[in-house]
C-alpha positions as CSV (number, residue, x, y, z in Angstrom):
1,X,3.7,27.4,19.2
2,X,0.8,29.2,17.6
3,X,2.0,32.4,15.8
4,X,0.3,35.7,16.3
5,X,-1.4,36.9,13.1
6,X,-3.3,40.0,12.4
7,X,-5.2,40.2,9.1
8,X,-4.8,43.7,7.6
9,X,-6.5,43.4,4.3
10,X,-8.2,40.7,2.2
11,X,-8.6,41.3,-1.5
12,X,-10.3,39.0,-4.1
13,X,-8.1,39.0,-7.2
14,X,-10.2,36.5,-9.2
15,X,-13.5,34.7,-8.6
16,X,-13.8,32.9,-12.0
17,X,-13.3,29.2,-11.7
18,X,-12.3,29.3,-8.0
19,X,-11.2,32.1,-5.7
20,X,-7.8,33.8,-5.7
21,X,-7.2,36.1,-2.8
22,X,-4.4,38.5,-1.8
23,X,-3.9,38.5,2.0
24,X,-2.0,41.3,3.7
25,X,-1.2,40.5,7.4
26,X,1.0,41.3,10.3
27,X,3.1,38.4,11.5
28,X,4.9,38.3,14.8
29,X,8.3,36.7,14.5
30,X,10.1,34.5,17.1
31,X,12.1,37.5,18.3
32,X,8.9,39.3,19.2
33,X,9.0,41.8,16.3
34,X,6.1,42.3,13.9
35,X,6.5,42.2,10.1
36,X,3.9,43.0,7.4
37,X,3.6,40.4,4.7
38,X,1.4,39.8,1.6
39,X,0.6,36.4,0.1
40,X,-1.7,35.1,-2.6
41,X,-3.8,32.1,-1.8
42,X,-5.9,30.0,-4.2
43,X,-9.1,28.5,-2.6
44,X,-10.5,25.7,-4.7
45,X,-12.0,23.8,-1.8
46,X,-10.8,20.5,-0.4
47,X,-10.6,17.2,-2.2
48,X,-10.2,13.4,-2.0
49,X,-8.2,10.8,-3.9
50,X,-8.3,7.0,-3.9
51,X,-6.1,4.1,-5.1
52,X,-8.2,1.1,-6.2
53,X,-6.3,-2.2,-6.0
54,X,-7.0,-5.8,-6.7
55,X,-4.9,-8.4,-4.8
56,X,-5.9,-11.4,-6.9
57,X,-5.0,-9.7,-10.2
58,X,-2.1,-7.6,-8.6
59,X,-3.4,-4.5,-10.4
60,X,-4.4,-0.9,-9.7
61,X,-6.8,1.4,-11.4
62,X,-5.5,4.8,-12.5
63,X,-6.7,7.5,-14.9
64,X,-5.2,9.6,-17.7
65,X,-6.5,13.0,-18.7
66,X,-5.3,16.3,-20.1
67,X,-4.1,18.8,-17.5
68,X,-3.5,22.4,-18.8
69,X,-1.1,23.5,-16.0
70,X,1.2,20.6,-16.7
71,X,1.1,21.5,-20.4
72,X,2.2,25.0,-19.5
73,X,5.1,23.7,-17.5
74,X,7.0,21.2,-19.6
75,X,4.5,18.3,-20.1
76,X,4.5,18.0,-23.9
77,X,1.2,16.2,-24.3
78,X,-0.5,17.6,-21.2
79,X,-1.7,14.1,-20.3
80,X,-1.2,13.0,-16.8
81,X,-1.6,9.6,-15.1
82,X,-3.3,10.0,-11.8
83,X,-5.3,8.2,-9.1
84,X,-9.0,9.0,-9.2
85,X,-9.7,12.3,-7.4
86,X,-12.2,15.1,-7.1
87,X,-13.3,18.1,-5.1
88,X,-15.6,17.5,-2.1
89,X,-18.1,20.3,-2.9
90,X,-20.5,19.9,-0.1
91,X,-20.0,16.1,0.4
92,X,-18.0,14.3,3.1
93,X,-14.6,13.0,1.9
94,X,-16.0,9.4,1.9
95,X,-19.2,10.3,-0.1
96,X,-17.1,12.4,-2.5
97,X,-14.6,9.7,-3.3
98,X,-17.3,7.1,-3.8
99,X,-19.0,9.4,-6.3
100,X,-15.8,10.3,-8.1
101,X,-14.7,6.7,-8.3
102,X,-17.9,5.6,-10.1
103,X,-17.9,8.7,-12.4
104,X,-14.3,8.4,-13.4
105,X,-13.5,4.7,-13.3
106,X,-16.9,3.0,-13.5
107,X,-16.4,1.1,-10.3
108,X,-18.9,1.4,-7.4
109,X,-16.9,0.9,-4.1
110,X,-18.3,1.2,-0.6
111,X,-15.5,-0.2,1.6
112,X,-13.2,2.9,1.3
113,X,-10.4,3.2,3.9
114,X,-9.0,6.6,4.8
115,X,-5.2,6.5,5.3
116,X,-4.5,10.2,5.9
117,X,-4.8,13.8,4.7
118,X,-2.3,16.4,3.5
119,X,-1.8,19.9,2.2
120,X,-0.5,19.4,-1.3
121,X,0.8,22.9,-2.1
122,X,0.7,24.9,1.1
123,X,2.6,27.9,-0.3
124,X,-0.2,28.9,-2.5
125,X,-3.2,26.6,-2.4
126,X,-5.5,26.1,0.6
127,X,-6.6,22.6,-0.3
128,X,-6.5,19.7,2.0
129,X,-6.5,16.3,0.2
130,X,-8.0,13.3,1.9
131,X,-6.3,10.0,0.9
132,X,-8.2,6.7,0.5
133,X,-7.6,3.1,-0.6
134,X,-10.1,0.5,-1.6
135,X,-10.1,-3.0,-3.0
136,X,-12.0,-3.5,-6.3
137,X,-13.3,-6.6,-8.1
138,X,-14.9,-7.0,-11.6
139,X,-18.3,-7.4,-9.8
140,X,-18.1,-3.7,-8.7
141,X,-18.0,-2.4,-12.3
142,X,-21.2,-0.5,-13.1
143,X,-20.0,1.3,-16.3
144,X,-17.1,2.5,-18.3
145,X,-16.3,5.6,-16.3
146,X,-14.6,8.4,-18.2
147,X,-16.0,11.3,-16.1
148,X,-18.9,13.6,-16.5
149,X,-19.4,15.1,-20.0
150,X,-21.1,18.3,-18.8
151,X,-18.0,19.0,-16.7
152,X,-15.9,18.6,-19.9
153,X,-14.2,15.6,-18.5
154,X,-12.5,13.1,-20.9
155,X,-10.9,10.5,-18.7
156,X,-9.2,7.3,-19.8
157,X,-9.3,4.4,-17.3
158,X,-6.1,2.4,-16.9
159,X,-5.8,-1.0,-15.2
160,X,-2.1,-1.5,-14.6
161,X,0.0,-4.2,-13.0
162,X,1.1,-2.8,-9.6
163,X,4.8,-3.5,-10.4
164,X,4.4,-1.6,-13.7
165,X,2.8,1.4,-11.9
166,X,5.7,1.5,-9.4
167,X,8.2,1.4,-12.2
168,X,6.3,4.3,-14.0
169,X,6.5,6.4,-10.8
170,X,10.3,5.6,-10.6
171,X,11.1,6.4,-14.2
172,X,8.9,9.6,-14.4
173,X,6.0,8.3,-16.5
174,X,3.9,9.0,-13.4
175,X,4.6,12.5,-12.1
176,X,1.5,13.2,-10.1
177,X,2.4,13.7,-6.4
178,X,-0.8,12.3,-4.9
179,X,-0.6,9.1,-7.1
180,X,3.1,8.5,-6.2
181,X,2.2,8.9,-2.5
182,X,-0.6,6.3,-2.8
183,X,1.5,3.8,-4.7
184,X,4.3,4.1,-2.1
185,X,1.7,3.6,0.7
186,X,0.5,0.5,-1.0
187,X,4.0,-0.8,-1.4
188,X,5.0,0.0,2.2
189,X,1.9,-1.5,3.7
190,X,1.8,-4.6,1.5
191,X,-1.7,-3.9,0.2
192,X,-1.1,-5.9,-3.0
193,X,0.3,-8.9,-1.3
194,X,-2.0,-11.8,-2.4
195,X,-4.0,-13.5,0.3
196,X,-1.9,-16.6,1.0
197,X,-3.1,-17.4,4.6
198,X,-6.6,-18.5,5.7
199,X,-8.8,-15.6,6.6
200,X,-11.2,-15.6,9.6
201,X,-14.4,-14.5,7.9
202,X,-17.6,-13.4,9.6
203,X,-20.7,-14.4,7.7
204,X,-23.2,-11.5,8.0
205,X,-26.8,-12.1,6.8
206,X,-30.4,-11.8,8.1
207,X,-31.3,-13.8,11.1
208,X,-34.5,-12.2,12.4
209,X,-35.2,-9.6,9.7
210,X,-38.4,-9.9,7.8
211,X,-39.4,-13.1,9.5
212,X,-42.0,-11.9,12.0
213,X,-40.1,-14.1,14.4
214,X,-41.4,-17.1,12.6
215,X,-39.2,-20.0,13.7
216,X,-39.2,-21.7,10.2
217,X,-38.1,-18.5,8.5
218,X,-35.4,-17.9,11.1
219,X,-34.2,-21.5,10.6
220,X,-34.1,-20.9,6.8
221,X,-31.9,-17.8,7.3
222,X,-29.6,-19.8,9.5
223,X,-29.4,-22.6,6.9
224,X,-28.4,-20.0,4.3
225,X,-25.6,-18.6,6.4
226,X,-24.4,-22.1,7.4
227,X,-24.3,-23.1,3.8
228,X,-22.2,-20.0,3.0
229,X,-19.9,-20.8,5.9
230,X,-19.4,-24.3,4.6
231,X,-18.5,-22.9,1.1
232,X,-16.0,-20.5,2.7
233,X,-14.5,-23.3,4.7
234,X,-14.1,-25.4,1.6
235,X,-12.3,-22.5,-0.1
236,X,-9.6,-22.8,2.6
237,X,-10.7,-20.2,5.1
238,X,-12.2,-20.2,8.6
239,X,-15.8,-19.0,8.7
240,X,-17.8,-17.9,11.7
241,X,-21.3,-16.8,12.4
242,X,-22.1,-14.4,15.3
243,X,-25.1,-16.7,16.0
244,X,-22.7,-19.6,16.7
245,X,-21.5,-17.6,19.7
246,X,-24.6,-15.6,20.7
247,X,-27.3,-18.3,20.7
248,X,-25.7,-20.7,23.2
249,X,-24.5,-17.9,25.4
250,X,-27.9,-16.3,25.5
251,X,-29.6,-19.7,26.3
252,X,-27.1,-20.2,29.2
253,X,-27.7,-16.7,30.4
254,X,-31.4,-17.5,30.7
255,X,-32.9,-16.0,27.5
256,X,-36.4,-17.4,26.9
257,X,-37.5,-15.7,23.7
258,X,-36.3,-13.6,20.8
259,X,-36.3,-10.0,21.7
260,X,-36.2,-10.3,25.5
261,X,-33.7,-8.3,27.6
262,X,-30.9,-10.9,27.4
263,X,-31.3,-11.2,23.7
264,X,-31.1,-7.5,23.1
265,X,-28.1,-7.2,25.5
266,X,-26.1,-10.0,23.9
267,X,-27.1,-10.8,20.3
268,X,-25.6,-8.0,18.3
269,X,-23.0,-6.9,20.8
270,X,-21.4,-10.3,20.8
271,X,-21.1,-10.2,17.0
272,X,-19.5,-6.7,17.2
273,X,-17.0,-8.1,19.7
274,X,-16.3,-11.1,17.5
275,X,-15.6,-8.9,14.5
276,X,-12.5,-7.5,16.2
277,X,-11.0,-11.0,15.9
278,X,-12.0,-11.5,12.2
279,X,-10.1,-10.5,9.0
280,X,-13.1,-9.9,6.8
281,X,-16.9,-10.0,6.5
282,X,-19.0,-11.8,3.9
283,X,-22.4,-10.0,3.5
284,X,-25.1,-12.4,2.2
285,X,-28.8,-12.5,1.9
286,X,-31.5,-9.8,2.0
287,X,-32.1,-6.7,4.1
288,X,-30.8,-6.8,7.7
289,X,-29.9,-3.9,10.0
290,X,-27.7,-6.2,12.0
291,X,-25.7,-7.5,9.0
292,X,-25.4,-3.9,7.7
293,X,-24.1,-2.9,11.1
294,X,-21.4,-5.6,10.8
295,X,-20.4,-4.2,7.4
296,X,-20.2,-0.6,8.6
297,X,-18.2,-1.7,11.6
298,X,-15.8,-3.7,9.4
299,X,-15.3,-0.8,7.1
300,X,-14.6,1.5,10.0
301,X,-11.9,-0.9,11.2
302,X,-10.4,-1.2,7.7
303,X,-11.3,-4.8,7.3
304,X,-12.2,-6.5,4.0
305,X,-15.8,-6.7,3.1
306,X,-16.9,-9.3,0.5
307,X,-20.3,-8.9,-1.1
308,X,-20.1,-12.0,-3.2
309,X,-18.6,-15.3,-2.3
310,X,-16.7,-15.4,-5.6
311,X,-14.7,-12.3,-4.4
312,X,-13.0,-14.5,-1.8
313,X,-9.7,-16.0,-2.9
314,X,-9.6,-19.8,-3.0
315,X,-6.7,-21.3,-1.0
316,X,-7.7,-25.0,-1.1
């Protein structure tokens, strides 16, 4: 039931780093009576946090930095181990966490998966925190991380075995709530379980892009994807190309040329439908709107996206 609230007065107590307000309001209680209350609320905007994990290495990426409020309240060193996080500013949660991940950890991730959102201190702080997880590989590292110097950030990047991180949360070495929540999520959902079963992997690359519909160039693109599929098969997985489904179906349906009505109606839509039955996508080759659409769709569905064949675990 939505409570009846009447704002009586709004005062800004501080507008230094962020905004601290005193709110005086009338609140209607369940018995119908009204009561005047005053509360202080700290508005620092909303934020996002992410847990980076690597199945093959069974590791997670965390950070360590000095946090003055913890130093004021019993943390002797003031150093706190945390998952990478930051304020949204004017970005979307997804764009924010990609930016913060690269600044703080040095890893450029694109396949981020939102797992939820939560008020972290609802008695005094307005912030909603958006929670993400993402797989990382050594190929994604673009720098050393450490934060932004002009923002006075000095951040140490930690790559820890997942089991060690869980133990640290249990014994109190990790005392940051958002980090504990993410580690528990990873444990409950088996994110760090190594891939031990064959994956059904969609090979996504250019088919028609930048060919001018030249048949030899299209054939070269198909050969590249088929060779990648063979490599994936020899690694112990089951590869598939959308073209393997779409081309014979379109021919049977009466398509006579690339780009005709049947082609447009069936080519990309069949690949999108196929993706629902795949575990992952391997993006190869050059520019392709269709392949990029497969990647975006896979990310939205929370599926793995490999951008290098060496990222795929070898089972055979």
